[in-house]
N, C-alpha and C positions, 0 to 999 in steps of 0.2 A: 462672571469674570472671574482668573485666578486671582490669589492673593501672591505676594513673593514668597508665603512662606512652601504653601500648597505646590506653586513651581516649582521651587529649590526640591521637593519632595517628588516630586513628578519627575525631574530630571535625573535625580540621584537612582531613584528607582528605573529607569531606561537605560543608566549608566550601568550597573551590575547588570541587567538584563543581558544588555549590547558585549559586556565583559564577558559573563558565563557562552553567551551564544557564538562570540570571537575566539573564547579559547575550544569551545567543540569544532568549529568548524577548522580553528587549526590544527586541533587533534586529528580529525579526518585527513588530513594532505599533510601530517606529516610524516618525519619516516620513522618512527616508533611504532614500531609493530604492534606491541602488546596494550598503547592507547587505544591505537584503531580494533584491537581486537576488542576489548573490553566492552568500546560505544557502540560496537557493532554487536555484542551480544546482548546489552542493555536493550540496542533500538530493538534486536530482535524478540524478545522478551516480553515491552511494551507494544511492541503492532501485535505479537500474535494475541497479548489479552485482549488486546484494546477490538480487534477486527471478532475474537469471540462474543465480547459484552456487545457490540454493534449487533449481530446474529443473534442476537437473547433478546428473550420479552423485556428483560430491563433496559436492553438499547431503545425497541420498540417505543416502549412505556416512554423515554425521555424524548425523542424525537416529538413522541405527542402531546407529551406536556414545552415543550421546546414553540410547538406551533400554538399554542392555547395560553404561551404568555406571550405570544407575538400579537396573536389575536388582540386578548387584550390590552397590549399596549397599543393598537393599533384603535381601540374605541378611546385610550385615555389620547392618544395623541390624533386624533378623530382622521384618524388612515392620510395621514399628511404627505406629503412629497419626502420631505427628510424621514419617516419611518418607514416610506415605500423602499427610500436607497438604501438604510438599513435594513432593510427583508432582504434586498438584493443585494446586497454585500455578503451577509452572513450565510444567504442560502449558495452563493459562489466559492466562499471560502470553504466548508463541508465541503458542496461539493467536490471541489479540489482535489481536500485531503482523502478523501475517500475513495476518488480514483486510486492513489497511488496505494492506498492502502487494500482496496479492493485486488490492484495490479501484485501485488509482493504475495497474496494469498493465492491468487492463480499460477505466476513462479514457484512459491515450495511446491504447490498440490503439483504440479506440472514434472518439478525434478525429483517426486515422490515417484510418479507414476513410471517415469525413466528411468530410475533406479529397480524398480520390482519389474517392469519388462524387460530390460536388461538381464536383471538374474533369471527371469523364465527362460530368456530365450539361449543363456550360458549353462543351463543343466538341462537342457532337453537334447538330449541323444541326436534329433536327424535336423535340426534346427540352424538355419546357415547364420554363423555367429558373425558376419559380415554387418548384420542389423542392429549390432551393439553397435550404439551410440549414432543410430544412424540422425540421430536429431542433428547432429555436425554436419549434414549436407547440406548443400544449397537444394533451392525448391526445382531446378532443374532435374539434380541428382535424384531427388525422392520419388519425383515422379517416371525417371527411369526405372526405379524401383519398384511401384504402384505398376508399373507395366508388367513388369516379367512375374509379380506375383498374380496377375490381376490372368494372364497367361497361363501359369501355373493350374489358377480358379477354374478354367476352362474345361482343360485337359482332365481334371479331377471326376467332370460330370457325369 
């Protein structure tokens, strides 16, 4: 049971966190472009570093250690239902965050690849420049372009 002093400290910490979180969200939706730019830059640096770390040996070791901590915790709590619920929540939160982190990395890599391909198309003398920014086409339009290139490929054989 929490004492009133512990409860006050807990509420104080939660309100500080809520205040900083609400100012973060307010900055995201504000009209102040500079704040959005700063937040975006900081998030980009953080997610890039975190993604790089999670894909490293250090990230693997941290994941392995967290499994060992949960195993030891399971032994201490005799693998109770509360321990099981905690484990489920922990895994769910980590999975949820990693999905967004992986998607962000995939989006960045895809954008980089598109820019490189667009540059190659632009500098190639006989390339069809209409293919630059083909990623903006609908699936139906992309299928039509694929058919055209398929026919060109058959003619070259």
